[in-house]
C-alpha positions as MATLAB code, in Angstrom:
seq = 'MEGECELKVGMDLLCEFERWTEDRWVYLPVWESESGAPYDTDALSISRNYDFFGLLGRDYLSVAPIALQRGLPDDVTAEVRRIWERVKDDPAISNPSWVTLDELINYDWNINFRGSMHAVLAEEERSAKEAASDFLTRNLPYIRTLEENPRHLRIVFWFGC';
ca = [
       1.618  -41.706  -33.036;
      -0.602  -38.688  -32.183;
      -1.743  -38.292  -35.938;
      -2.465  -42.477  -36.001;
      -5.070  -41.872  -32.680;
      -6.557  -38.884  -34.657;
      -7.275  -41.225  -38.021;
      -8.463  -44.272  -35.847;
     -10.459  -43.028  -32.813;
     -10.791  -39.682  -33.136;
      -9.182  -36.575  -30.513;
     -10.623  -35.740  -27.513;
     -10.022  -32.058  -25.678;
      -9.527  -33.239  -21.595;
      -9.912  -30.926  -19.080;
      -9.738  -29.898  -15.297;
     -10.725  -26.951  -13.637;
      -9.311  -24.685  -11.090;
     -10.341  -21.275   -9.420;
      -8.185  -18.934   -7.769;
      -8.865  -18.218   -3.952;
      -7.552  -15.468   -2.054;
      -3.681  -16.741   -2.318;
      -3.669  -19.794   -4.470;
      -5.279  -22.138   -6.986;
      -7.808  -24.839   -6.021;
      -9.117  -27.726   -7.726;
     -12.976  -27.885   -9.246;
     -13.838  -31.636   -8.692;
     -16.513  -30.858  -11.532;
     -16.221  -34.630  -13.458;
     -16.475  -36.380   -9.627;
     -20.244  -37.268   -9.060;
     -19.738  -38.047   -5.561;
     -18.353  -34.708   -4.930;
     -21.836  -33.547   -4.581;
     -21.209  -30.275   -6.426;
     -24.306  -29.299   -8.580;
     -22.138  -29.212  -11.508;
     -23.875  -29.715  -15.321;
     -21.156  -32.316  -16.768;
     -22.860  -32.005  -20.117;
     -22.338  -28.194  -20.405;
     -18.777  -28.680  -19.561;
     -18.211  -31.643  -21.865;
     -16.776  -30.226  -24.762;
     -17.486  -31.472  -28.407;
     -15.196  -33.110  -30.427;
     -14.092  -30.335  -32.844;
     -10.793  -30.552  -34.510;
     -11.328  -26.573  -35.720;
     -11.898  -25.262  -32.296;
      -9.364  -27.672  -30.861;
      -6.945  -25.679  -33.523;
      -8.100  -22.694  -32.275;
      -7.416  -23.647  -28.897;
      -4.136  -25.433  -28.358;
      -3.305  -27.297  -31.771;
      -1.432  -25.726  -34.603;
      -2.570  -26.519  -37.491;
      -4.607  -23.596  -38.821;
      -3.546  -20.032  -40.406;
      -4.087  -18.630  -37.271;
      -1.834  -18.679  -34.140;
      -3.896  -21.067  -30.817;
      -4.879  -18.480  -27.855;
      -2.707  -20.765  -25.461;
      -0.453  -23.104  -27.696;
       1.273  -26.004  -26.038;
       1.970  -23.864  -22.587;
       2.468  -26.657  -20.858;
       1.005  -27.696  -17.268;
       0.590  -24.109  -15.067;
       4.165  -23.789  -12.791;
       1.303  -23.720   -9.870;
      -0.953  -26.211  -10.960;
      -3.341  -27.724   -8.234;
      -1.780  -31.102   -6.651;
      -4.877  -32.679   -8.242;
      -4.560  -31.767  -11.497;
      -0.521  -32.264  -11.294;
      -2.101  -36.212  -10.255;
      -4.378  -36.405  -12.783;
      -1.524  -35.547  -15.450;
       1.103  -37.909  -13.674;
      -1.665  -40.770  -14.373;
      -2.046  -40.249  -18.074;
       1.058  -38.399  -19.668;
       3.450  -40.955  -20.755;
      -0.024  -42.472  -22.552;
       1.165  -42.110  -26.487;
      -2.244  -40.888  -27.443;
      -1.865  -37.941  -24.748;
      -0.353  -34.840  -25.885;
      -0.220  -31.083  -26.222;
      -0.791  -29.988  -22.204;
      -1.534  -26.141  -21.695;
      -4.062  -24.123  -19.799;
      -6.037  -21.018  -20.326;
      -8.384  -18.707  -18.502;
     -11.532  -18.242  -18.610;
     -10.985  -14.517  -19.180;
      -8.799  -15.250  -22.478;
     -11.692  -17.236  -23.769;
     -14.407  -14.221  -23.483;
     -11.589  -11.762  -24.734;
     -10.199  -14.127  -27.694;
     -11.294  -12.601  -31.338;
     -14.268  -14.498  -32.461;
     -14.806  -12.748  -35.306;
     -11.293  -13.736  -36.664;
     -10.929  -15.524  -40.114;
      -8.986  -18.440  -40.501;
      -8.378  -21.336  -43.012;
      -7.241  -24.526  -42.529;
      -8.624  -27.463  -41.166;
      -8.254  -31.705  -40.009;
     -11.145  -31.979  -42.277;
      -9.653  -31.941  -46.106;
     -12.755  -30.541  -47.597;
     -12.728  -27.859  -45.462;
      -8.788  -27.043  -45.364;
      -9.191  -24.156  -48.058;
     -12.309  -22.535  -47.339;
     -12.062  -19.695  -44.866;
     -14.211  -19.279  -41.884;
     -14.415  -17.244  -38.927;
     -13.210  -18.895  -35.450;
     -17.155  -18.140  -34.153;
     -18.391  -20.070  -36.823;
     -15.758  -22.894  -35.925;
     -16.370  -23.099  -32.558;
     -20.226  -22.409  -32.611;
     -20.969  -25.298  -30.347;
     -18.560  -24.347  -27.564;
     -19.156  -20.363  -27.402;
     -23.243  -21.559  -27.300;
     -22.944  -24.502  -25.053;
     -19.811  -25.085  -22.943;
     -19.067  -21.046  -22.654;
     -22.001  -19.817  -21.414;
     -22.037  -22.769  -18.522;
     -18.427  -22.036  -17.951;
     -19.018  -18.445  -17.260;
     -21.542  -19.418  -14.182;
     -18.304  -21.152  -12.310;
     -16.581  -17.944  -11.586;
     -18.018  -14.343  -11.278;
     -14.387  -13.452  -12.128;
     -12.958  -14.660  -15.537;
      -9.118  -14.148  -14.474;
     -10.133  -16.236  -11.334;
     -10.894  -19.531  -13.398;
      -8.504  -21.843  -15.245;
      -8.712  -24.286  -17.299;
      -6.003  -27.115  -17.803;
      -6.549  -29.376  -20.489;
      -4.472  -31.603  -22.681;
      -5.449  -33.682  -25.851;
      -6.117  -37.729  -25.643;
      -7.978  -40.276  -27.106;
];
């Protein structure tokens, strides 16, 4: 079912953001326009990029993903858990996981890999930096502004169409 979704309409990365406070994670309502928060949702919307998805949390490249199928964090916020509960039984939703901003910043983006969802690129060796260029130049700089301490920002994500 998961493969069908990717072939017919494409797979997207669906994500929520959480910030660590003094003693717990709190939900950042970045997608709720009525929240009044000054979030740039364009800068937070991660473009469809199967190679970046493979680096982040899917398992079809020649390198181990940063956050392969960790599931929801044990201490996930109630808000994110509610969102997940609404979508988890949809056959188009898969691979819940999470990653900290610190992990994204410190990942070796110079690593080379082979493999791709695109047959024409499958055997070509490329760098993670090249594969994730849109994320690294458009999304990550803005995400870094959401929290001063990179260990205190967590992205909980899953894939869906």
